[in-house]
C-alpha positions in Angstrom: -4.6 23.8 -63.9 -8.0 24.8 -65.2 -10.4 26.7 -63.0 -13.9 25.6 -62.0 -16.7 26.5 -64.3 -18.1 30.0 -63.9 -21.7 30.8 -63.3 -23.7 32.8 -65.9 -26.0 34.2 -63.2 -23.0 35.4 -61.0 -21.4 37.0 -64.1 -24.6 38.7 -65.1 -25.3 40.1 -61.6 -21.7 41.2 -61.3 -22.0 42.9 -64.6 -25.2 44.7 -63.7 -24.1 45.9 -60.3 -20.3 46.2 -60.5 -19.6 46.1 -64.2 -18.6 49.7 -64.3 -15.7 48.7 -62.1 -14.7 45.7 -64.3 -15.5 43.1 -61.6 -17.4 41.0 -64.1 -14.3 40.7 -66.3 -12.1 39.9 -63.3 -14.6 37.1 -62.4 -14.5 35.7 -65.9 -10.7 35.6 -65.9 -10.0 38.6 -68.1 -7.7 40.5 -65.8 -6.2 42.9 -68.3 -9.7 43.9 -69.7 -10.9 44.2 -66.1 -8.2 46.7 -65.3 -8.9 48.6 -68.4 -12.6 48.7 -67.6 -11.8 49.8 -64.1 -9.7 52.8 -65.0 -12.2 53.9 -67.7 -15.3 53.4 -65.5 -16.7 50.8 -67.9 -15.7 52.7 -71.0 -17.7 55.6 -69.8 -20.7 53.3 -69.6 -20.6 52.0 -73.2 -18.5 48.9 -72.4 -20.6 48.3 -69.2 -23.8 48.2 -71.2 -22.2 46.1 -73.9 -21.0 43.5 -71.4 -24.4 43.3 -69.7 -26.0 42.4 -73.1 -23.3 40.0 -74.2 -23.3 38.1 -70.9 -27.1 38.2 -70.7 -27.5 36.4 -74.0 -24.7 34.0 -73.3 -22.2 35.1 -75.9 -19.2 35.8 -73.7 -17.2 32.7 -72.6 -14.7 32.8 -69.7 -11.0 33.4 -70.3 -10.5 29.6 -70.8 -13.0 29.6 -73.7 -15.7 27.7 -71.8 -19.4 28.7 -71.8 -20.8 29.9 -68.6 -22.9 27.5 -66.6 -26.6 28.4 -66.5 -28.8 27.5 -63.5 -31.6 26.1 -65.7 
């Protein structure tokens, strides 16, 4: 059963504030990558910054391959 569409704004805010813990990846459905990001503290910051940029410009879909829903 497919999940509900995920919000771009929620993903971006989670990435900015909790991305170093992988919470953004968990939200998007990437559990394995979220765990890896959690144990490496966001890839020592590199992966965290990368995800903020990729989510911000809208290039990271959710785990089901769907684009994130923008509020505008």
